[in-house]
C-alpha positions as CSV (number, residue, x, y, z in Angstrom):
1,M,52.7,-102.6,14.4
2,D,52.1,-98.9,15.2
3,V,54.5,-99.0,18.1
4,S,57.3,-100.5,16.0
5,C,56.8,-97.8,13.3
6,S,57.0,-95.1,16.0
7,V,60.2,-96.5,17.4
8,L,61.7,-96.7,14.0
9,V,61.2,-93.0,13.4
10,V,62.7,-92.0,16.7
11,T,65.6,-94.4,16.2
12,Q,66.5,-93.0,12.8
13,E,66.4,-89.5,14.1
14,N,68.6,-90.3,17.1
15,V,71.2,-92.2,15.0
16,A,71.5,-89.1,12.8
17,V,71.8,-86.7,15.7
18,N,74.1,-88.8,18.0
19,G,76.2,-90.5,15.3
20,S,79.5,-89.2,13.9
21,R,77.8,-87.8,10.7
22,R,76.2,-84.4,11.1
23,L,72.8,-83.8,9.8
24,S,72.3,-81.7,6.6
25,P,69.8,-78.8,6.5
26,Q,67.4,-81.0,4.4
27,E,67.5,-83.8,7.0
28,I,66.7,-81.4,9.8
29,A,63.9,-79.8,7.8
30,D,62.5,-83.3,7.2
31,I,62.6,-84.2,10.9
32,L,60.8,-80.9,11.8
33,R,58.4,-81.4,8.9
34,E,57.5,-84.8,10.3
35,R,56.9,-83.4,13.8
36,I,54.5,-80.9,12.3
37,R,52.7,-83.6,10.2
38,V,52.1,-85.9,13.3
39,G,50.9,-82.9,15.4
40,E,53.9,-82.9,17.8
41,L,54.3,-79.3,16.7
42,K,50.9,-77.6,16.1
43,A,49.8,-74.5,14.2
44,G,50.7,-71.3,16.2
45,D,53.4,-73.1,18.3
46,R,56.8,-71.5,18.6
47,L,59.8,-73.5,17.6
48,P,62.8,-73.7,20.0
49,T,65.4,-71.1,19.4
50,Q,68.1,-71.6,16.7
51,A,70.6,-72.2,19.5
52,E,68.4,-74.8,21.1
53,L,67.8,-76.6,17.8
54,A,71.6,-76.4,16.9
55,E,72.3,-78.1,20.3
56,E,69.6,-80.7,19.8
57,F,70.8,-81.7,16.4
58,G,74.6,-81.2,17.0
59,V,75.1,-78.7,14.1
60,E,76.0,-75.1,13.6
61,R,73.3,-72.4,13.7
62,G,73.8,-71.7,10.0
63,T,72.7,-75.3,9.2
64,V,69.5,-74.7,11.4
65,R,68.8,-71.4,9.6
66,Q,69.0,-73.2,6.2
67,A,66.5,-75.8,7.4
68,L,64.1,-73.2,8.7
69,R,64.3,-71.3,5.4
70,A,63.3,-74.5,3.6
71,L,60.3,-74.9,5.9
72,Q,59.3,-71.3,5.4
73,E,59.5,-71.8,1.6
74,D,57.1,-74.7,2.0
75,G,54.7,-72.4,3.9
76,L,55.1,-74.3,7.2
77,L,56.8,-71.6,9.2
78,T,56.2,-67.9,9.8
79,N,58.3,-65.1,11.4
80,V,61.6,-66.8,10.4
81,S,64.2,-64.2,11.6
82,K,67.2,-63.9,13.8
83,G,65.2,-61.9,16.4
84,S,62.7,-64.5,17.6
85,P,61.8,-68.2,17.1
86,P,59.5,-68.8,14.2
87,R,56.0,-70.1,14.6
88,I,54.3,-73.1,12.9
89,A,52.1,-71.5,10.2
90,L,48.4,-71.8,10.1
91,P,47.2,-74.2,7.4
92,A,46.7,-72.5,4.1
93,P,43.0,-71.9,3.5
94,T,41.4,-74.6,1.2
95,R,40.3,-73.0,-2.0
96,G,38.6,-74.6,-5.0
97,A,39.5,-74.0,-8.6
98,P,39.8,-70.3,-9.7
99,Q,36.3,-68.9,-10.4
100,P,35.1,-66.0,-12.7
101,T,35.3,-62.6,-11.1
102,M,31.6,-62.3,-10.5
103,V,31.5,-65.5,-8.6
104,S,34.7,-65.2,-6.5
105,L,35.0,-61.5,-5.8
106,A,31.9,-61.0,-3.6
107,P,32.9,-63.6,-0.9
108,R,36.5,-62.3,-0.8
109,L,35.2,-58.7,-0.3
110,T,32.8,-59.9,2.5
111,E,35.7,-61.5,4.3
112,A,37.8,-58.3,3.9
113,F,34.9,-56.2,5.2
114,A,35.0,-58.1,8.5
115,A,38.2,-56.3,9.4
116,P,38.0,-53.1,11.5
117,H,39.8,-51.1,8.9
118,V,39.0,-52.1,5.3
119,R,41.4,-51.1,2.5
120,V,40.7,-52.1,-1.1
121,D,43.0,-51.1,-4.0
122,V,41.8,-51.9,-7.5
123,V,43.0,-51.7,-11.0
124,C,40.3,-52.3,-13.6
125,H,38.8,-51.3,-16.9
126,T,35.4,-50.3,-15.4
127,S,34.1,-50.7,-11.9
128,E,31.0,-52.7,-12.9
129,T,32.0,-56.0,-11.4
130,L,33.3,-54.3,-8.2
131,M,30.1,-52.3,-7.9
132,L,28.0,-55.5,-8.1
133,A,30.3,-57.6,-5.9
134,L,30.1,-55.1,-3.1
135,G,26.4,-55.7,-2.6
136,E,26.6,-58.4,0.0
137,S,29.2,-56.6,2.1
138,L,27.1,-53.4,2.1
139,R,23.9,-55.4,2.9
140,M,25.7,-56.9,6.0
141,I,26.7,-53.5,7.2
142,H,23.1,-52.2,6.8
143,E,21.7,-55.2,8.7
144,G,24.4,-54.8,11.5
145,S,26.2,-58.1,10.9
146,I,29.5,-56.3,10.4
147,H,30.6,-52.8,11.3
148,P,34.1,-51.7,10.2
149,E,35.4,-48.5,11.6
150,S,36.8,-47.3,8.3
151,I,36.6,-48.1,4.6
152,D,39.2,-46.9,2.1
153,F,38.9,-47.6,-1.6
154,R,41.5,-46.5,-4.2
155,I,40.5,-47.3,-7.8
156,L,42.6,-46.9,-10.9
157,L,40.7,-46.7,-14.2
158,P,41.8,-45.8,-17.7
159,S,41.9,-42.1,-18.5
160,R,39.3,-40.7,-20.9
161,E,42.1,-39.0,-22.8
162,I,43.8,-42.0,-24.1
163,T,43.2,-44.2,-27.1
164,L,42.0,-47.4,-25.5
165,A,43.5,-50.7,-26.6
166,F,40.0,-52.2,-26.0
167,P,37.1,-51.9,-26.4
168,V,37.8,-50.8,-30.0
169,L,35.9,-51.0,-33.3
170,V,37.0,-54.0,-35.4
171,E,37.6,-51.7,-38.3
172,G,39.7,-49.3,-36.2
173,H,39.3,-45.9,-34.6
174,S,37.2,-43.1,-36.0
175,D,37.1,-39.4,-35.2
176,D,33.7,-39.8,-33.4
177,D,34.4,-43.2,-31.8
178,P,31.0,-44.6,-30.5
179,V,32.8,-47.5,-28.7
180,H,34.9,-45.0,-26.7
181,H,31.8,-42.9,-25.9
182,R,30.0,-46.1,-24.8
183,W,32.9,-47.2,-22.6
184,L,33.3,-43.7,-21.0
185,A,29.6,-43.4,-20.2
186,M,29.7,-46.9,-18.5
187,R,33.0,-46.0,-16.6
188,N,31.5,-42.9,-15.2
189,A,28.0,-44.2,-14.3
190,Q,29.3,-47.3,-12.6
191,A,32.0,-45.5,-10.6
192,Q,29.4,-42.9,-9.5
193,V,27.1,-45.7,-8.2
194,L,30.0,-47.4,-6.5
195,R,31.0,-44.2,-4.7
196,H,27.4,-43.4,-3.8
197,N,26.8,-46.9,-2.3
198,L,30.0,-46.7,-0.2
199,N,29.3,-43.2,1.0
200,A,25.8,-44.2,2.0
201,V,27.2,-46.3,4.9
202,R,29.1,-43.2,6.1
203,S,25.9,-41.2,6.5
204,T,23.8,-44.1,7.9
205,H,26.3,-45.9,10.1
206,G,29.0,-43.3,10.9
207,I,31.7,-45.3,9.2
208,D,34.8,-43.3,8.0
209,V,34.6,-43.8,4.2
210,H,37.1,-42.6,1.6
211,V,36.6,-43.5,-2.1
212,T,39.2,-42.1,-4.5
213,F,39.7,-42.6,-8.3
214,R,42.7,-41.9,-10.4
215,A,43.2,-42.1,-14.1
216,L,45.7,-44.5,-15.8
217,P,47.5,-43.4,-18.9
218,F,47.2,-46.9,-20.4
219,T,44.7,-49.7,-20.8
220,P,45.3,-52.3,-18.1
221,P,45.5,-55.8,-19.6
222,V,44.7,-57.4,-16.2
223,K,42.4,-56.6,-13.3
224,L,43.8,-56.5,-9.8
225,Y,42.1,-56.4,-6.4
226,L,44.2,-55.9,-3.2
227,L,42.3,-56.6,0.0
228,N,43.6,-55.2,3.3
229,G,47.2,-55.8,2.2
230,E,46.7,-59.5,2.8
231,E,45.3,-60.9,-0.4
232,A,45.8,-60.2,-4.1
233,L,43.2,-61.3,-6.7
234,I,44.4,-61.0,-10.3
235,G,42.6,-61.9,-13.6
236,Y,43.4,-61.5,-17.3
237,Y,41.1,-59.5,-19.6
238,M,40.3,-62.0,-22.4
239,L,39.5,-60.2,-25.6
240,E,36.8,-61.4,-28.0
241,K,35.0,-60.1,-31.0
242,R,31.4,-59.3,-30.3
243,E,28.5,-57.0,-31.4
244,E,26.4,-54.7,-29.3
245,E,23.6,-52.2,-29.9
246,Y,24.4,-48.6,-29.0
247,E,22.4,-45.6,-30.0
248,S,20.5,-47.4,-32.8
249,R,23.8,-48.7,-34.2
250,T,25.3,-52.2,-34.2
251,L,28.9,-51.9,-33.0
252,E,31.3,-54.7,-34.0
253,M,34.1,-54.5,-31.5
254,Y,37.0,-56.2,-29.8
255,D,36.1,-56.2,-26.1
256,A,36.6,-58.1,-22.8
257,L,33.9,-59.1,-20.4
258,G,35.6,-58.4,-17.1
259,S,33.0,-60.3,-15.0
260,Q,34.0,-63.5,-16.8
261,S,37.8,-63.1,-16.1
262,V,39.0,-65.9,-13.9
263,L,40.5,-64.6,-10.7
264,F,43.6,-66.1,-9.1
265,S,44.0,-65.6,-5.3
266,F,47.3,-65.1,-3.5
267,L,47.3,-65.0,0.3
268,K,50.1,-63.7,2.5
269,R,49.4,-66.4,5.0
270,A,49.6,-69.2,2.4
271,G,53.4,-69.1,2.2
272,S,56.4,-67.0,1.2
273,R,55.7,-67.0,-2.5
274,D,52.2,-65.8,-2.1
275,A,53.3,-63.2,0.4
276,A,55.9,-61.9,-2.1
277,F,53.3,-61.7,-4.8
278,V,50.9,-59.7,-2.6
279,D,53.7,-57.4,-1.5
280,E,55.0,-56.7,-5.0
281,S,51.5,-56.2,-6.3
282,Q,50.9,-53.6,-3.6
283,K,54.2,-51.9,-4.4
284,W,53.2,-51.8,-8.1
285,F,49.8,-50.3,-7.3
286,D,51.3,-47.7,-5.0
287,A,53.9,-46.7,-7.6
288,L,51.3,-46.2,-10.2
289,W,49.1,-44.2,-7.8
290,E,51.9,-41.9,-6.7
291,T,53.6,-41.3,-10.1
292,I,52.0,-41.4,-13.6
293,T,48.3,-41.4,-12.7
294,T,46.2,-38.2,-12.6
295,D,43.0,-37.0,-11.0
296,L,39.9,-38.6,-12.5
297,T,36.7,-36.6,-12.9
298,L,33.5,-38.7,-13.2
299,S,31.7,-36.7,-15.9
C-alpha cells in the first residue's frame, strides 16, 4: 500500500512535468512543499538553482521565482534572491500561547544574552518589569554560564515634562499631581537599579556594557522589546481603574499594570511576515531614538 502511494505521487509529478501542459507556480510550489514535508529536502539544504528548477519542471524562470516566493511567504525558504539558491528554512520554534510580560520576558532575555553581542531596545512606561526579568540573565553571567562580550541597552521612557495619558487621577489632573510624582519616583528608581545591575557585570566580568535612556514626548500605549534584531515582543498596556496608597493618601487612578500585559512574539526566522514586523519595529524605534526623543536624566 505504501509503495503504491509513493508511485502515485511520482507519477502525478512526472505527468505534469513531461506532459504538454506547463505547471503553474502553485503546482511547482506544492511539489517542492511535498518534498520538504517527506524529508527529501531537509532544513538547511540548498535548493537547486532557478535555472535547474526551470529545466526540471519545463517552465520559465519567472514561474519558478513565483513558486519560490510562495514558499518563502509560508516560511519554508530563506535567502530567496536572484544571487544564490535559497535554503530550506529551519522549523519555526514551537511557542505556547502568549504569556504575561513577567512570565515570558525573562526566558526570552536569557536566550538573547547567550549571543556574544547583546542588543536590547525597549519602549516602556517604567522599567520595573525589565529590571526584574533581567535577574536570571545576570545570575547566569555571575555564575559563568554565559559570558557575552558586550551588552547594549537603549531604553525609551516617557518624559517627566509631559502630561501623562496614564497613570492619571480619575477626577483629572491637579497642579500638584500626586499620581505623576509617584510615577516619576518609580520611573527613576527602577531605571537606576536597572543601570546599576547591568554596569555591575562590567566591573566584575569585564563585559563592555552600555545603558542609555532617552525621553519620549508622549505616553506609549504599548510596550516593545527588541532582542538582538531577531525578535520583537509587543504588548498592549491595558488600563484599569484602581486605588493605591501614596504618602498617606488613597489615590484613585486609571493605570496599567505592565507586568500583566500579554506579550506577542515575532521572530525573524519564523517567516517573512514575522521578519517584516521585526524590521519595521526596529526602524520605528530607531526613528524615535534619533529624532523626537531627548536626553533623560534620572533624578
